[in-house]
Residue, then its C-alpha position, 0 to 999 in steps of 0.5 A: m581575185n588577188l594572187w594569195w586567194q588564187q594560190l589558196l584555192l589551187v592548194m585546196g583543189g590540189g590537196a583534195l586530188g592528192a588525198a584522193g590519189r593516196f586513198l586510191v593507191g593505198g586501196w589498190a596496194t592493199r588489195q594487190l600486195g596485202h596488209g603486211f607492209p604499207w606499200g601504198t604509203l611507200i608508193v605515193n611517197l616515192a612517186g611524190a619524191f620524184a615528182a617534187g624533184f622534177l617539178l621544183v626544177w622544171l617550174e623554175g624560171r617559168g614566169p608568174n604562172a609557175l607560182l600558181w602551178r607550184a601552189f597546185l602541184m607541189v603544195g596541194l597535189l603532192g602535199g595531199l598525196t605524200t604521207f610523212s605523218a602516215l609513214m611515222v604512224e606505220a613505223l610506230i605500228h610495226a615497232r609496237a608489234a615487235r616487227l622492227d625488221l619491217m619497220l627498218a626496211y620500210l623506213a630505209a626504203s622510204l628515205f633512201g628511195g625518196v632521196t634518190l627519186v627526188f634527185l632523179g626527178a630534179r635531173l629529169g626536170e633540168s633536162l626538160r627545162g629548156 
């Protein structure tokens, strides 16, 4: 099987696992923290930002298998886990419900938290890449 097909299958498998993870985290967060704020999406987006930063750096220079791991972990798993489109829809829902304070808090936490965590993840990846 050529490399492209291998990558495609890995992306598909990782995407299925990531989507299942998002579903599980979303359900857990709703049960634990309630429906008032989209905690599940925030949690997976922040965790995904950290993991993406870490993996991007950690996988650099790891040879030909790094391409397969990147397809599985970053494109597949994190692509299925993180939810930018859900972030936007949830922001719209808050705006339409005249809950602009929650919408702004959610967007700020997601964006600033995500940027912070992607850099922290990259820093961890650099320190462990040896």
